[in-house]
C-alpha positions, 0 to 999 in steps of 0.5 A: 295621694290626689283624687286622680292618683288611684286611677293614674296607678291603675293605668301605670300598673296596666302599662307595666304588665306588658313584657317590656321595659318603660323609659321613665320619660315615655311613662310620664308622657303617656300619663301626662305627669312629671317623671318625679310623679312616676317615680313617686307612683313606682314607689307606691307600687312597690309598697303595694307588693308590685316588684318593679325593676329600674334600670339606670342609664340612657336606655334605662327604664322601668319593668314588672319582674316576678316576685315572691307573691302574686299581686293582683293583676290589672286586665284590659277588656280584650285580656279578660275575654281571652282568659274567661273563654280559655278557662270556659273551654278547658272547664267545659270538658274534663281535659287532663290537667284542668283541675279545680284550680282552674274552676275556682279562677274562672269562678273569681273571674266571672264574679267580677266581669262587668255585664258587657264582658260576661255577655261577650264571653257567652256569645263567643262560646256560644258561636264556637264549636270545639273539637273534642276527642269524645271520651269525656262529657261535656259540662256547661262551665256555668255548672262548674263555677257555680259548685266551686263558688259554693264549696269555696263560700261554704253555701248550700247548693240545690240542684237536679240530678239524674242517676245512672239508671235515669232516675230524676231527683232534687238535691240539697247538699253542703258541697265540699270539693270538686274533683277531676279525674282527667275525663270527668268532674265529680262533686263531694258533698254531704247530702242533707236529705239522705243525711250522708255523704255522696258523690255526684257526677257533674254531667248529671247535674242540672240547675244548680242554684246557691241558696245563700245559707252558710254551713260549717264544713263537716269532717270527711269520713276518712280514717286519719283525716282532719277533724275540722272539716277543712284541715286535711283537705285535699288529701282527705278528699283524694282518700274518700274520692278514691274509696267512694268510686271503688265501691261504685264499679267493679275493679278491672285488673288489666294485663295487656301486651302492646307491639310497640315501644312503652313510650309510644304507648304511654303517650296515648293512654290516659294515666288513670290505666297505668304505665306501661313497662318494656317487655318481651312479647306475649310468646316470650319473643320480642313483638317487634324484633330483637330489641326488647323496647319494641313491646310493652305490658300494661298491668294495672287496675281501674274502675272505668267501664269496659266499653271505654277501656276497650275504646282507649286500648284500640285508640293506641293504634298498634297491635295488642293482646289482652290477657285479662280480665276475661270480660274485657276479652269478651267484650273486645270479641264482641266489638270486633265482630260487630266492627267486622259486620259493619265494615262488610255491610252492603252499601 
């Protein structure tokens, strides 16, 4: 290979990643080389794992196709900025479906972004006002990427933490994994000062700093979990997180009737509250008429707050009746009275 070959290969790869077929002559003209050189460069890309497909004939050419593995991508400045902004926007709000993998991708991308592009990404996000549903906690994406990078790199973290009662503390931890519930992000970590495992709400974390000190992951205290601290991984983390959260807040056993089809209600409820089933109405009659599909019932358990559950039920936008738990019924009564007073308040 000549000294200019690596740069030429990167430019060729960038062209091929555009979703179209490139005639060999056009590629040669763009790169200012001969068609024979293009053929050799295509062979080199294939050796590197890029699945480049060639078609014969006068209209034939080269195109990059999907392969068995994901080879490195080549992004221009605009593409890199667009991806980083999109990942930041999703990571900053605990949107359902945007999980730890998205945050890891953002951490990797920001690590290799040139300073000029990092500045453009930050400037664009600062100048943008996102419209959110208001039922989740807003998080600085830089906090998420710092936590994700430290957990992946097995690097100890320091940060400030505000507990539910407002108490401010400083923590030094060995981060294990980030967990997204769809509304919030949590960090599972071993707290070095308390010598025990802890689960931290990321929206209460501030000033995170990776110390540079490496550690060997400890095994999670989960029955049947992995012995090496890293094996069992996601399954161990899910079991431990579920057990940890179950002990934090009383469980609510929901029993709610909706005067709407199950599909309508399910589309407007977060999956964490459960899946409604089509049933007759609460009086034994169908709430919507003769068709039994016009009413549904939600019976499930959750550890969310009364306030949040009440809000999510009201946002379904149909008539509903809460059979239990009693504390939710009482809260809805107080909330309804408050809203009624607000609607009748003098101007």
